[in-house]
C-alpha positions, 0 to 999 in steps of 0.5 A: 496495505495494498502492495501485497494484495496487488502482488497477489492480483498480479500473480493470480489475475484480476478478480482473484481477490474480492475482499482483503483483511489488511493488518498493519501498525499505522492507525491513520492508514487503518482508519482511512481504509475503514472510512474509505476516505482521508484528509491526507492526499498521500493516503487518498492516493493509496485508497484509489489504488486499493479500489483497483485491487479489491472491492472490500477492505477490512483494516486491522490495526495492531500495536507496532511491537506485535507486528513483527512478521511484516518487518521480517518480510520486508527485508530481502536478506531474511527471505531464506529464513522466512521461507524455511520457517513457513515451510517448517510450519507446513505452509506452501510458499509462493513468491509474488513481486510488488507490481511496478504500478504500485511502486509508481503509486507510492512515488506519486504519493511521496510527491503529494507529500511535497505538495502538502509541505509547500502548502498546495494540499487539496481536499479532492482526488482530482486536485491530488492527481494534478498536484502529483503530476505537477510535482512529478514533472518538476522533480523530473525537469 
């Protein structure tokens, strides 16, 4: 939910976005953004990263079968067709790349998933960060 807003912030600069309406088809993620907390270490990592993007988040959960545009947008091979469709509707298209820091956050959250599966899950952000660092170090070593 925070990757595209993070790309916009990278393009326009810090402070460019104060509020985000985040539309997605993952009910647990939407609920976590609404509550600004989660029992999932992975989602807590996303929430911490989202705080650096915008001050306020309004999550909107939609049924998967109605959330087709993000699927089109997530496939690079569809870019030309998506741009053409947008321009045909009179929209201006600006391409923004997902920042490397977001990819790093996603990789770190994946490593937290390993910590959860191994029974090392934590309920605190500080412990999450430590677990993620340990998982990262063991994956690299």
